[in-house]
Each structure stands twice: as structure tokens, then as C-alpha cells.
N, CA, C and O atoms as a GROMACS GRO file, in nm:
protein
  456
    1MET      N    1  -4.456   0.654  -1.521
    1MET     CA    2  -4.321   0.669  -1.634
    1MET      C    3  -4.374   0.547  -1.722
    1MET      O    4  -4.335   0.444  -1.667
    2PHE      N    5  -4.443   0.519  -1.831
    2PHE     CA    6  -4.457   0.417  -1.921
    2PHE      C    7  -4.430   0.413  -2.046
    2PHE      O    8  -4.468   0.496  -2.127
    3HIS      N    9  -4.337   0.279  -2.079
    3HIS     CA   10  -4.263   0.297  -2.197
    3HIS      C   11  -4.325   0.212  -2.289
    3HIS      O   12  -4.273   0.201  -2.401
    4GLY      N   13  -4.450   0.137  -2.255
    4GLY     CA   14  -4.548   0.074  -2.372
    4GLY      C   15  -4.533  -0.054  -2.371
    4GLY      O   16  -4.602  -0.126  -2.442
    5GLU      N   17  -4.423  -0.112  -2.276
    5GLU     CA   18  -4.402  -0.278  -2.307
    5GLU      C   19  -4.418  -0.342  -2.141
    5GLU      O   20  -4.378  -0.454  -2.109
    6GLU      N   21  -4.474  -0.260  -2.062
    6GLU     CA   22  -4.520  -0.302  -1.939
    6GLU      C   23  -4.617  -0.441  -1.952
    6GLU      O   24  -4.716  -0.453  -2.026
    7GLN      N   25  -4.563  -0.540  -1.863
    7GLN     CA   26  -4.642  -0.660  -1.859
    7GLN      C   27  -4.745  -0.631  -1.727
    7GLN      O   28  -4.859  -0.676  -1.724
    8GLY      N   29  -4.692  -0.557  -1.629
    8GLY     CA   30  -4.778  -0.574  -1.516
    8GLY      C   31  -4.734  -0.412  -1.477
    8GLY      O   32  -4.637  -0.348  -1.517
    9VAL      N   33  -4.847  -0.372  -1.378
    9VAL     CA   34  -4.845  -0.251  -1.341
    9VAL      C   35  -4.902  -0.221  -1.176
    9VAL      O   36  -5.023  -0.219  -1.153
   10PHE      N   37  -4.828  -0.206  -1.097
   10PHE     CA   38  -4.826  -0.179  -0.951
   10PHE      C   39  -4.887  -0.039  -0.901
   10PHE      O   40  -4.808   0.053  -0.882
   11VAL      N   41  -5.010  -0.020  -0.880
   11VAL     CA   42  -5.053   0.140  -0.841
   11VAL      C   43  -5.138   0.130  -0.724
   11VAL      O   44  -5.186   0.023  -0.687
   12ASP      N   45  -5.162   0.267  -0.649
   12ASP     CA   46  -5.246   0.289  -0.567
   12ASP      C   47  -5.381   0.306  -0.590
   12ASP      O   48  -5.421   0.281  -0.704
   13VAL      N   49  -5.474   0.349  -0.493
   13VAL     CA   50  -5.603   0.356  -0.546
   13VAL      C   51  -5.634   0.464  -0.676
   13VAL      O   52  -5.716   0.442  -0.765
   14GLY      N   53  -5.564   0.561  -0.666
   14GLY     CA   54  -5.574   0.690  -0.731
   14GLY      C   55  -5.584   0.658  -0.906
   14GLY      O   56  -5.633   0.739  -0.984
   15TYR      N   57  -5.543   0.561  -0.936
   15TYR     CA   58  -5.530   0.499  -1.065
   15TYR      C   59  -5.627   0.374  -1.116
   15TYR      O   60  -5.608   0.287  -1.200
   16GLN      N   61  -5.739   0.405  -1.029
   16GLN     CA   62  -5.846   0.275  -1.064
   16GLN      C   63  -5.868   0.309  -1.218
   16GLN      O   64  -5.796   0.241  -1.291
   17SER      N   65  -5.950   0.396  -1.280
   17SER     CA   66  -5.957   0.376  -1.420
   17SER      C   67  -5.843   0.399  -1.491
   17SER      O   68  -5.861   0.423  -1.611
   18ALA      N   69  -5.725   0.399  -1.448
   18ALA     CA   70  -5.608   0.401  -1.584
   18ALA      C   71  -5.602   0.335  -1.658
   18ALA      O   72  -5.567   0.382  -1.766
   19ASP      N   73  -5.633   0.177  -1.651
   19ASP     CA   74  -5.615   0.067  -1.708
   19ASP      C   75  -5.749   0.093  -1.850
   19ASP      O   76  -5.766   0.011  -1.940
   20LYS      N   77  -5.802   0.182  -1.841
   20LYS     CA   78  -5.880   0.204  -1.952
   20LYS      C   79  -5.795   0.304  -2.058
   20LYS      O   80  -5.858   0.333  -2.160
   21ARG      N   81  -5.688   0.348  -2.047
   21ARG     CA   82  -5.612   0.427  -2.121
   21ARG      C   83  -5.558   0.356  -2.234
   21ARG      O   84  -5.521   0.239  -2.232
   22GLU      N   85  -5.555   0.452  -2.356
   22GLU     CA   86  -5.508   0.368  -2.459
   22GLU      C   87  -5.382   0.334  -2.479
   22GLU      O   88  -5.351   0.229  -2.535
   23GLU      N   89  -5.272   0.449  -2.420
   23GLU     CA   90  -5.111   0.399  -2.395
   23GLU      C   91  -5.088   0.290  -2.343
   23GLU      O   92  -4.994   0.223  -2.386
   24VAL      N   93  -5.176   0.237  -2.226
   24VAL     CA   94  -5.120   0.116  -2.172
   24VAL      C   95  -5.230  -0.023  -2.141
   24VAL      O   96  -5.255  -0.090  -2.041
   25THR      N   97  -5.286  -0.025  -2.309
   25THR     CA   98  -5.342  -0.138  -2.308
   25THR      C   99  -5.313  -0.260  -2.286
   25THR      O  100  -5.402  -0.334  -2.243
   26GLY      N  101  -5.175  -0.311  -2.312
   26GLY     CA  102  -5.104  -0.442  -2.276
   26GLY      C  103  -5.094  -0.480  -2.157
   26GLY      O  104  -5.087  -0.599  -2.126
   27ALA      N  105  -5.091  -0.381  -2.072
   27ALA     CA  106  -5.057  -0.426  -1.929
   27ALA      C  107  -5.130  -0.456  -1.808
   27ALA      O  108  -5.209  -0.373  -1.764
   28THR      N  109  -5.112  -0.554  -1.757
   28THR     CA  110  -5.191  -0.617  -1.609
   28THR      C  111  -5.210  -0.513  -1.516
   28THR      O  112  -5.103  -0.454  -1.499
   29TRP      N  113  -5.292  -0.471  -1.456
   29TRP     CA  114  -5.315  -0.366  -1.386
   29TRP      C  115  -5.320  -0.401  -1.246
   29TRP      O  116  -5.406  -0.486  -1.220
   30HIS      N  117  -5.253  -0.360  -1.154
   30HIS     CA  118  -5.245  -0.449  -1.012
   30HIS      C  119  -5.311  -0.312  -0.899
   30HIS      O  120  -5.235  -0.277  -0.809
   31VAL      N  121  -5.409  -0.263  -0.908
   31VAL     CA  122  -5.475  -0.147  -0.854
   31VAL      C  123  -5.494  -0.193  -0.697
   31VAL      O  124  -5.558  -0.292  -0.662
   32ALA      N  125  -5.421  -0.092  -0.600
   32ALA     CA  126  -5.483  -0.151  -0.465
   32ALA      C  127  -5.625  -0.109  -0.426
   32ALA      O  128  -5.681  -0.009  -0.472
   33MET      N  129  -5.686  -0.208  -0.325
   33MET     CA  130  -5.811  -0.176  -0.278
   33MET      C  131  -5.816  -0.053  -0.185
   33MET      O  132  -5.731  -0.005  -0.110
   34CYS      N  133  -5.943  -0.015  -0.213
   34CYS     CA  134  -5.978   0.122  -0.125
   34CYS      C  135  -5.972   0.069   0.015
   34CYS      O  136  -6.006  -0.048   0.032
   35PRO      N  137  -5.932   0.145   0.125
   35PRO     CA  138  -5.967   0.116   0.270
   35PRO      C  139  -6.065   0.061   0.315
   35PRO      O  140  -6.061  -0.036   0.391
   36GLY      N  141  -6.165   0.117   0.274
   36GLY     CA  142  -6.277   0.101   0.314
   36GLY      C  143  -6.326  -0.043   0.285
   36GLY      O  144  -6.360  -0.120   0.375
   37LYS      N  145  -6.329  -0.072   0.164
   37LYS     CA  146  -6.321  -0.220   0.131
   37LYS      C  147  -6.271  -0.331   0.187
   37LYS      O  148  -6.330  -0.436   0.210
   38ARG      N  149  -6.132  -0.292   0.215
   38ARG     CA  150  -6.053  -0.380   0.260
   38ARG      C  151  -6.123  -0.406   0.423
   38ARG      O  152  -6.136  -0.520   0.469
   39LYS      N  153  -6.165  -0.281   0.497
   39LYS     CA  154  -6.245  -0.324   0.636
   39LYS      C  155  -6.352  -0.400   0.627
   39LYS      O  156  -6.382  -0.473   0.721
   40GLN      N  157  -6.437  -0.396   0.497
   40GLN     CA  158  -6.566  -0.447   0.455
   40GLN      C  159  -6.508  -0.612   0.456
   40GLN      O  160  -6.560  -0.692   0.534
   41HIS      N  161  -6.440  -0.639   0.400
   41HIS     CA  162  -6.394  -0.778   0.358
   41HIS      C  163  -6.301  -0.818   0.451
   41HIS      O  164  -6.228  -0.907   0.408
   42LYS      N  165  -6.271  -0.772   0.606
   42LYS     CA  166  -6.188  -0.831   0.679
   42LYS      C  167  -6.255  -0.957   0.770
   42LYS      O  168  -6.192  -1.038   0.839
   43GLN      N  169  -6.383  -0.949   0.751
   43GLN     CA  170  -6.467  -1.033   0.831
   43GLN      C  171  -6.496  -1.170   0.746
   43GLN      O  172  -6.533  -1.277   0.794
   44THR      N  173  -6.477  -1.149   0.648
   44THR     CA  174  -6.544  -1.262   0.538
   44THR      C  175  -6.430  -1.369   0.526
   44THR      O  176  -6.319  -1.326   0.559
   45PRO      N  177  -6.436  -1.498   0.487
   45PRO     CA  178  -6.351  -1.605   0.493
   45PRO      C  179  -6.205  -1.538   0.348
   45PRO      O  180  -6.085  -1.565   0.348
   46TRP      N  181  -6.263  -1.474   0.275
   46TRP     CA  182  -6.165  -1.440   0.213
   46TRP      C  183  -6.095  -1.333   0.249
   46TRP      O  184  -5.996  -1.323   0.177
   47GLY      N  185  -6.104  -1.244   0.333
   47GLY     CA  186  -6.039  -1.134   0.379
   47GLY      C  187  -5.882  -1.151   0.442
   47GLY      O  188  -5.817  -1.046   0.450
   48ASN      N  189  -5.826  -1.261   0.481
   48ASN     CA  190  -5.702  -1.291   0.518
   48ASN      C  191  -5.614  -1.268   0.400
   48ASN      O  192  -5.524  -1.186   0.380
   49LEU      N  193  -5.684  -1.403   0.293
   49LEU     CA  194  -5.609  -1.384   0.154
   49LEU      C  195  -5.581  -1.253   0.089
   49LEU      O  196  -5.474  -1.220   0.039
   50MET      N  197  -5.711  -1.171   0.098
   50MET     CA  198  -5.701  -1.033   0.007
   50MET      C  199  -5.637  -0.946   0.086
   50MET      O  200  -5.588  -0.848   0.029
   51GLU      N  201  -5.621  -0.957   0.225
   51GLU     CA  202  -5.511  -0.878   0.312
   51GLU      C  203  -5.370  -0.904   0.251
   51GLU      O  204  -5.306  -0.811   0.202
   52GLN      N  205  -5.317  -1.039   0.252
   52GLN     CA  206  -5.174  -1.062   0.194
   52GLN      C  207  -5.175  -1.025   0.093
   52GLN      O  208  -5.069  -0.968   0.068
   53ALA      N  209  -5.276  -1.027  -0.028
   53ALA     CA  210  -5.248  -0.995  -0.160
   53ALA      C  211  -5.242  -0.836  -0.179
   53ALA      O  212  -5.191  -0.794  -0.283
   54GLU      N  213  -5.283  -0.762  -0.101
   54GLU     CA  214  -5.301  -0.624  -0.068
   54GLU      C  215  -5.145  -0.583  -0.016
   54GLU      O  216  -5.099  -0.483  -0.071
   55LYS      N  217  -5.072  -0.641   0.069
   55LYS     CA  218  -4.982  -0.634   0.118
   55LYS      C  219  -4.868  -0.644   0.056
   55LYS      O  220  -4.770  -0.571   0.073
   56LEU      N  221  -4.884  -0.782  -0.057
   56LEU     CA  222  -4.773  -0.774  -0.186
   56LEU      C  223  -4.760  -0.667  -0.266
   56LEU      O  224  -4.658  -0.605  -0.296
   57LYS      N  225  -4.895  -0.645  -0.305
   57LYS     CA  226  -4.914  -0.506  -0.396
   57LYS      C  227  -4.800  -0.372  -0.333
   57LYS      O  228  -4.709  -0.314  -0.392
   58ALA      N  229  -4.847  -0.354  -0.200
   58ALA     CA  230  -4.809  -0.245  -0.169
   58ALA      C  231  -4.631  -0.256  -0.147
   58ALA      O  232  -4.554  -0.160  -0.160
   59SER      N  233  -4.594  -0.389  -0.114
   59SER     CA  234  -4.448  -0.416  -0.102
   59SER      C  235  -4.372  -0.396  -0.254
   59SER      O  236  -4.260  -0.345  -0.262
   60MET      N  237  -4.449  -0.442  -0.373
   60MET     CA  238  -4.390  -0.395  -0.497
   60MET      C  239  -4.405  -0.256  -0.509
   60MET      O  240  -4.313  -0.204  -0.572
   61ARG      N  241  -4.503  -0.169  -0.463
   61ARG     CA  242  -4.502  -0.024  -0.516
   61ARG      C  243  -4.387   0.042  -0.418
   61ARG      O  244  -4.326   0.140  -0.462
   62ALA      N  245  -4.359  -0.003  -0.300
   62ALA     CA  246  -4.260   0.064  -0.235
   62ALA      C  247  -4.131   0.053  -0.275
   62ALA      O  248  -4.051   0.143  -0.248
   63LYS      N  249  -4.092  -0.064  -0.348
   63LYS     CA  250  -3.946  -0.085  -0.381
   63LYS      C  251  -3.922   0.056  -0.502
   63LYS      O  252  -3.821   0.125  -0.495
   64LEU      N  253  -4.027   0.079  -0.604
   64LEU     CA  254  -4.016   0.190  -0.708
   64LEU      C  255  -4.027   0.264  -0.658
   64LEU      O  256  -3.989   0.354  -0.734
   65GLU      N  257  -4.071   0.330  -0.519
   65GLU     CA  258  -4.114   0.459  -0.483
   65GLU      C  259  -3.978   0.481  -0.367
   65GLU      O  260  -3.960   0.587  -0.308
   66HIS      N  261  -3.908   0.384  -0.355
   66HIS     CA  262  -3.779   0.411  -0.319
   66HIS      C  263  -3.658   0.446  -0.370
   66HIS      O  264  -3.557   0.492  -0.318
   67LEU      N  265  -3.695   0.408  -0.509
   67LEU     CA  266  -3.585   0.486  -0.606
   67LEU      C  267  -3.641   0.616  -0.641
   67LEU      O  268  -3.549   0.688  -0.680
   68PHE      N  269  -3.748   0.674  -0.644
   68PHE     CA  270  -3.789   0.797  -0.651
   68PHE      C  271  -3.763   0.884  -0.552
   68PHE      O  272  -3.732   1.000  -0.578
   69ARG      N  273  -3.773   0.840  -0.432
   69ARG     CA  274  -3.709   0.922  -0.292
   69ARG      C  275  -3.564   0.933  -0.321
   69ARG      O  276  -3.505   1.038  -0.299
   70PHE      N  277  -3.500   0.822  -0.374
   70PHE     CA  278  -3.365   0.842  -0.374
   70PHE      C  279  -3.315   0.943  -0.451
   70PHE      O  280  -3.219   1.008  -0.408
   71ILE      N  281  -3.377   0.973  -0.589
   71ILE     CA  282  -3.359   1.067  -0.698
   71ILE      C  283  -3.400   1.190  -0.645
   71ILE      O  284  -3.320   1.279  -0.672
   72LYS      N  285  -3.502   1.228  -0.576
   72LYS     CA  286  -3.551   1.335  -0.527
   72LYS      C  287  -3.462   1.395  -0.433
   72LYS      O  288  -3.425   1.512  -0.427
   73ARG      N  289  -3.433   1.301  -0.361
   73ARG     CA  290  -3.319   1.360  -0.237
   73ARG      C  291  -3.211   1.377  -0.276
   73ARG      O  292  -3.155   1.486  -0.264
   74GLN      N  293  -3.150   1.264  -0.338
   74GLN     CA  294  -3.005   1.233  -0.356
   74GLN      C  295  -2.951   1.323  -0.441
   74GLN      O  296  -2.853   1.391  -0.410
   75PHE      N  297  -3.012   1.330  -0.557
   75PHE     CA  298  -2.986   1.421  -0.694
   75PHE      C  299  -3.082   1.575  -0.696
   75PHE      O  300  -3.073   1.678  -0.764
   76GLY      N  301  -3.164   1.536  -0.598
   76GLY     CA  302  -3.239   1.720  -0.598
   76GLY      C  303  -3.338   1.749  -0.704
   76GLY      O  304  -3.366   1.863  -0.742
   77TYR      N  305  -3.403   1.603  -0.764
   77TYR     CA  306  -3.480   1.643  -0.892
   77TYR      C  307  -3.589   1.703  -0.824
   77TYR      O  308  -3.614   1.641  -0.720
   78VAL      N  309  -3.673   1.815  -0.848
   78VAL     CA  310  -3.770   1.868  -0.816
   78VAL      C  311  -3.808   1.947  -0.941
   78VAL      O  312  -3.745   2.045  -0.982
   79LYS      N  313  -3.915   1.897  -0.997
   79LYS     CA  314  -3.982   1.952  -1.116
   79LYS      C  315  -4.062   2.059  -1.066
   79LYS      O  316  -4.149   2.052  -0.979
   80VAL      N  317  -4.014   2.184  -1.147
   80VAL     CA  318  -4.091   2.269  -1.087
   80VAL      C  319  -4.143   2.383  -1.199
   80VAL      O  320  -4.189   2.492  -1.167
   81ARG      N  321  -4.126   2.337  -1.332
   81ARG     CA  322  -4.182   2.374  -1.454
   81ARG      C  323  -4.177   2.272  -1.556
   81ARG      O  324  -4.107   2.172  -1.568
   82TYR      N  325  -4.294   2.339  -1.648
   82TYR     CA  326  -4.284   2.236  -1.787
   82TYR      C  327  -4.190   2.280  -1.903
   82TYR      O  328  -4.200   2.376  -1.979
   83ARG      N  329  -4.088   2.174  -1.895
   83ARG     CA  330  -3.985   2.207  -1.993
   83ARG      C  331  -4.011   2.100  -2.144
   83ARG      O  332  -3.925   2.093  -2.231
   84GLY      N  333  -4.114   2.041  -2.148
   84GLY     CA  334  -4.125   1.964  -2.264
   84GLY      C  335  -4.147   1.820  -2.224
   84GLY      O  336  -4.059   1.777  -2.149
   85LEU      N  337  -4.219   1.754  -2.247
   85LEU     CA  338  -4.211   1.560  -2.249
   85LEU      C  339  -4.060   1.513  -2.257
   85LEU      O  340  -3.989   1.483  -2.161
   86ASN      N  341  -4.025   1.514  -2.398
   86ASN     CA  342  -3.878   1.471  -2.416
   86ASN      C  343  -3.764   1.547  -2.334
   86ASN      O  344  -3.655   1.490  -2.323
   87LYS      N  345  -3.783   1.671  -2.276
   87LYS     CA  346  -3.660   1.718  -2.175
   87LYS      C  347  -3.663   1.648  -2.060
   87LYS      O  348  -3.564   1.602  -2.002
   88ASN      N  349  -3.838   1.634  -2.006
   88ASN     CA  350  -3.844   1.565  -1.880
   88ASN      C  351  -3.788   1.432  -1.880
   88ASN      O  352  -3.695   1.402  -1.806
   89THR      N  353  -3.838   1.360  -1.956
   89THR     CA  354  -3.783   1.221  -2.006
   89THR      C  355  -3.627   1.195  -1.981
   89THR      O  356  -3.574   1.123  -1.897
   90GLN      N  357  -3.581   1.257  -2.060
   90GLN     CA  358  -3.433   1.244  -2.070
   90GLN      C  359  -3.373   1.277  -1.946
   90GLN      O  360  -3.274   1.216  -1.906
   91GLN      N  361  -3.443   1.399  -1.863
   91GLN     CA  362  -3.363   1.398  -1.737
   91GLN      C  363  -3.401   1.293  -1.647
   91GLN      O  364  -3.315   1.265  -1.564
   92LEU      N  365  -3.533   1.210  -1.641
   92LEU     CA  366  -3.534   1.142  -1.527
   92LEU      C  367  -3.464   0.979  -1.589
   92LEU      O  368  -3.430   0.889  -1.512
   93HIS      N  369  -3.456   0.973  -1.705
   93HIS     CA  370  -3.339   0.861  -1.758
   93HIS      C  371  -3.204   0.894  -1.702
   93HIS      O  372  -3.139   0.814  -1.635
   94THR      N  373  -3.167   1.002  -1.730
   94THR     CA  374  -3.030   1.046  -1.679
   94THR      C  375  -2.989   1.017  -1.495
   94THR      O  376  -2.891   0.969  -1.438
   95LEU      N  377  -3.124   1.075  -1.447
   95LEU     CA  378  -3.116   1.066  -1.278
   95LEU      C  379  -3.114   0.903  -1.251
   95LEU      O  380  -3.024   0.854  -1.182
   96PHE      N  381  -3.212   0.827  -1.305
   96PHE     CA  382  -3.215   0.695  -1.287
   96PHE      C  383  -3.082   0.613  -1.304
   96PHE      O  384  -3.049   0.513  -1.240
   97ALA      N  385  -3.013   0.677  -1.405
   97ALA     CA  386  -2.859   0.603  -1.434
   97ALA      C  387  -2.766   0.636  -1.373
   97ALA      O  388  -2.659   0.574  -1.372
   98GLN      N  389  -2.795   0.772  -1.291
   98GLN     CA  390  -2.678   0.799  -1.207
   98GLN      C  391  -2.722   0.717  -1.069
   98GLN      O  392  -2.632   0.668  -1.001
   99SER      N  393  -2.850   0.703  -1.033
   99SER     CA  394  -2.894   0.663  -0.917
   99SER      C  395  -2.850   0.468  -0.913
   99SER      O  396  -2.811   0.404  -0.815
  100ASN      N  397  -2.870   0.425  -1.032
  100ASN     CA  398  -2.828   0.267  -1.061
  100ASN      C  399  -2.645   0.291  -1.013
  100ASN      O  400  -2.599   0.213  -0.929
  101LEU      N  401  -2.571   0.381  -1.063
  101LEU     CA  402  -2.416   0.382  -1.051
  101LEU      C  403  -2.408   0.416  -0.900
  101LEU      O  404  -2.342   0.343  -0.826
  102TRP      N  405  -2.466   0.514  -0.856
  102TRP     CA  406  -2.455   0.514  -0.681
  102TRP      C  407  -2.473   0.451  -0.634
  102TRP      O  408  -2.385   0.443  -0.548
  103MET      N  409  -2.596   0.324  -0.613
  103MET     CA  410  -2.659   0.219  -0.560
  103MET      C  411  -2.534   0.112  -0.560
  103MET      O  412  -2.484   0.062  -0.459
  104MET      N  413  -2.490   0.087  -0.716
  104MET     CA  414  -2.380  -0.030  -0.718
  104MET      C  415  -2.245   0.015  -0.690
  104MET      O  416  -2.147  -0.056  -0.710
  105ARG      N  417  -2.240   0.133  -0.643
  105ARG     CA  418  -2.081   0.201  -0.631
  105ARG      C  419  -1.991   0.113  -0.532
  105ARG      O  420  -1.871   0.141  -0.538
  106ARG      N  421  -2.018   0.038  -0.465
  106ARG     CA  422  -1.932  -0.042  -0.365
  106ARG      C  423  -1.891  -0.177  -0.422
  106ARG      O  424  -1.780  -0.224  -0.397
  107THR      N  425  -1.986  -0.246  -0.506
  107THR     CA  426  -1.996  -0.356  -0.596
  107THR      C  427  -1.901  -0.306  -0.711
  107THR      O  428  -1.816  -0.390  -0.740
  108LEU      N  429  -1.895  -0.188  -0.786
  108LEU     CA  430  -1.823  -0.175  -0.896
  108LEU      C  431  -1.676  -0.144  -0.843
  108LEU      O  432  -1.578  -0.204  -0.887
  109LEU      N  433  -1.670  -0.037  -0.734
  109LEU     CA  434  -1.487  -0.034  -0.686
  109LEU      C  435  -1.477  -0.182  -0.650
  109LEU      O  436  -1.410  -0.230  -0.742
  110GLN      N  437  -1.507  -0.269  -0.573
  110GLN     CA  438  -1.465  -0.383  -0.557
  110GLN      C  439  -1.396  -0.447  -0.633
  110GLN      O  440  -1.285  -0.494  -0.609
  111GLU      N  441  -1.493  -0.455  -0.789
  111GLU     CA  442  -1.446  -0.532  -0.921
  111GLU      C  443  -1.320  -0.447  -0.962
  111GLU      O  444  -1.219  -0.501  -1.009
  112LEU      N  445  -1.330  -0.315  -0.942
  112LEU     CA  446  -1.215  -0.255  -0.997
  112LEU      C  447  -1.087  -0.265  -0.921
  112LEU      O  448  -0.980  -0.243  -0.976
  113ARG      N  449  -1.097  -0.297  -0.798
  113ARG     CA  450  -0.975  -0.326  -0.719
  113ARG      C  451  -0.924  -0.479  -0.726
  113ARG      O  452  -0.807  -0.510  -0.706
  114GLY      N  453  -1.014  -0.560  -0.753
  114GLY     CA  454  -0.971  -0.693  -0.793
  114GLY      C  455  -1.016  -0.771  -0.690
  114GLY      O  456  -0.996  -0.892  -0.691
   0.00000   0.00000   0.00000
């Protein structure tokens, strides 16, 4: 899901050539390294540094993927048919708003109680 104003995009190996797409030219792409290349570079002087960088990228992706898992499991979002880009986008926006409220429910209730 891109809105066009991204500054950085953290993706896995499946998106290696996605930075060439027209709709996301302004963003900086941080693509995960292939597992085979990680093994090759493990014995080099830069291997440890590259491994730390890959772990950082993976942790950034995991934070976002947790939200998608939450929406799919908690609110039952399963896309089974094509309904149009606008309808699918609006449904996702609504579900993300609901998940934000759900995750902040304790904080919001404490503020209401004073």
C-alpha cells in the first residue's frame, strides 16, 4: 500500500525490481538481501555489519507485518474477490483505523476515567 509520499520502503527479496516502478520513484528502497548472498558475505570483513543491517531491515518489516496480521485475525480481513481498488483501499483504511483504536483502548479508557 503506497500513498506516494513515502520516504523509505522496507521490503523483502520479492520486491527487488519494485524501485523501478513509476508510482514510487521518490522513495528510498531498502530491499532485503537474498539468503544465498548473505551466506557468501558471512566470511568477509563486512559480513557482520551486513548481517546487522539485514536484522534492522527485518525488524522494521516485522513491525508493519504485525499490524496486517492483527487486521486479518482480529477483524477478519480476507480478500476473496476483486471489488475495485477504491473499495479495497477504503476497507483497509477503515480496518487500520479500527485497529488503532483497538490497540489504544486501554490508554483511551484511562484518559476518559480521569
